N, C-alpha and C positions, 0 to 999 in steps of 0.2 A: 504493499500500499504506500509506503514512504517513497519507494521509487516511481510509482505512479504519479503521486503528488508532486514529486520534483520535476518529473517529466511535464506536467502540466503547467506548473509555475515557469519553466524555462520556455514553453510554448507561449505562454501569455506575455512574457517579458518580451520576447522576440516581436510579437505582434504589436505591442504597445511601443517598443522602441522604433519599429519601422514607420508606424503612423506618426510618430512624434517627430521623425526626421524626414517625413514625407517620401519615404521609399516604397515602391511597389514592384512586385515580381512581374515579369512579362506575363501577357495574357496566356492562358493555358491553351486556348484554340490556336494562337500563333505558334506556339511551341509543337503542338501536336502537327500542325501544317508542316513546319520545319522537318520534324522526324519522318513525316509521310515522303516528302520529297527525297530525303536521304535514302530511304528504303527503296524508292523507285529508281534510285541512281540518277535523278535529274539535278545535275550540279548547279546549273544556272538558277533554277527555282529555289533550291536549297539555300544557296548563298545570298540570294535577294531577300528570302525570308529571314535568313540569319541577320542581314543588315537592317531590317525592319524591327527586329528583337532589340537590336543594340541601339537604334537611334533614340537618343533621349532617355534611354534606360541605364541606371547605375547598376553595377554588379553587386550581388548580395555579399555582404560582409560574413565570411565564414571563418575567420580567425583574427585575432588581435593584431598579428603581424601582417601589413599589406601584402607582401610577397607571398607568404603562406595562404592567405586568403584567396589571392589570384590563383595560385596553383590549385587550390581546393576546388575552385570553381571550374576551372578547366578540366580537371579529373572527373568532375560530376557529368559534365558535358561528354567527355570521352566515353563513360559508362553508358550513357544514353545512346551514342553513336554506334557503340558495339552491339547494343541490343537492337538496334535498327537494323544493323547489317545482318544479324542472325535472322531477324524476322523476314528480310529479303531473300534468304536461302544459302547466306555465306556459312560455312562451317563454324561452329563455336571455336574450334581450335584456331582457325585463321582469324576470326574477329578478336579473340582474346589476346592472341599473339601480336596482332597490330596495337591493340590497347596497351599491352605491356610496354612495347617500344615507344608509343606516343607518351605514356606517363614517365618513362625514363627520360625522354626529351624534355617534357615540362619541368621535371624536378632539376635539370641542370641550368634553367634560366636564373638570371640573377636579379632581375627588375620585373615589377608587375607589368609595365608596358610591354616587354618583350613576350611575357606569357600570353597577354591578350591578342597580341599580333599573330601569334601562333595559331590561333583559333581557326582562321581560314584554311591554313594548310592542313590542319587537323581534319577539318570536315571534307576537304578534297580528297585525302588519303583514304578515308573509310568509303566515300562514294566511289573511288577508283577500285576498292575491293568489291563492292556491290556490283560495278559493271563487269568486272572480271567473272564474277559468279554467273551473270547473266549470259556470258558467251559459252558456257558450258552447255552442250546440247544434250544434257543427260536427263532422264526422268528421275523422279523422287526416290524410287528405290535405289537406283544406282549411286545417287548422290549420298544417300544414307550409308550405303556400303563403303564409299570412298571415305566418308568422315569417320565411320567406325574404324577403318584401317589405320587412319592418321592418328587417332587417339588410343589405339591399342598396339602400336608398333613393337612394344618390348613384351608383347604377350604372345602366346602360341594362339593361332587363329584356326577356325574351320569353316566350312561352308554353313554349316547348320547355325552357328552362332551369328555370323554375319547376316544370314537370311532372316533370323528372328529380329534383328535390329532394323533391317530394311522393310520387315513387315510383309514379306511375300514368301512363297514356297521356295525352297532351296534350288529346284530344278528350274523354275521360272526365273530366279535371279541370275543363274549361271547363263541361261540362254540370253536374257536381255543385256548383261553385262558384257558379254563377248559381242554382241551385235552394236552395242554403243562405244565400247572403248577399244575394240579390236583385240582385247588381252582376255585370258581366263581369269576368274575371279581370284584364285590362289596365286596365279603367276603375278598378277598386279599387286597382291599383298606382299609377297616375297621381293618384289622390285622396290616397293617403298620402303621396306625394311633395310634393304641393302643400301639404297641412296641416303637414307638417313645416317646409317652405321659409317659412311665415308668420313664423316666428320671425325669420329672416334679413331679411325684408322689413320688419319693424316695428322690430327692435332693433339693426340694423347699417346701415352706409352702403354696402354692397355694391351694386354696379349690378345692374340686372335681368338683365343678359346674364351677369355672374358667377355670379348665383343660378341661372339657367337651366342654365348649364354645371355647376354645382356638383351638381345633381340629374339630370345625364344627358339633359336635353331637347336635341332637335336644333338648336334655335334659340330666341332670344329671344321671337320673336313666337309660336311653338308653346307656350311656358311661359306667356306672358301670355294666351293664349286658353284654356289648360287651367286656369290659376288663376281667371279669371272664371268658368269653368264650374262650379267646385266651390265657390268662395268668393263668388261672385255680384257680385264688384266687382274692378277691375283692381288688379294689385299697387300701382300708383302711388297709387291711392286708399287702398288699405289702408295705406301707409306714412304717410298723412296722418292716419289714424285715431288717437284718443287713448283709445279704449277697446275693447272687444270686441264691439260691436254686431253685427259680421257673423256672430257665432257664436250669436246669440240666436234 
């Protein structure tokens, strides 16, 4: 009860303070329109609506320190943008990865003005992610399967578990997956595992056995054979490379 009373007191104090200072949040409908345009991938309309939101409107005070307040405000906006991107069909992994990168950028700014100037770029980056998603000519079951793969790369996968997430019969998923991607379901899963594992091969001292175990391969030899199948060289040769020639 004490916690509830404290929360109510803080709410009423905030409302009173905003009224006393003549501060008002942006109209909810305007913010909804902004998020709608982001989810549609309509950059021009989204930026125009953002300009309307910012015209004559002060940012809410979210911390005593002006710089911290500015950063908190942009992080809140970033969270909403990530949700809008996911609503548009972007995988949660991709949306949250961009969100992480954006927040790290925000945290590096040293002045409130620089933080707010970054808002436009942040919006454009999320819309670019939405546009990229819309270029995928895949049906929803296939996109669900791909998202599942990307979020379970370090686990053992099987057709049944992927089909459950895709919400279709395994036989049907295998058929449409091959038709739409040109790859078999498990071949695609293995390729994605291998391509992510390249980072550990090239930039760490982990043994091949450890990397194989990390990505759920049954043995080191299976990992090496699969790696060579997709990257065209062995993990050992890849580790010795000083550039990315194998991806050209």
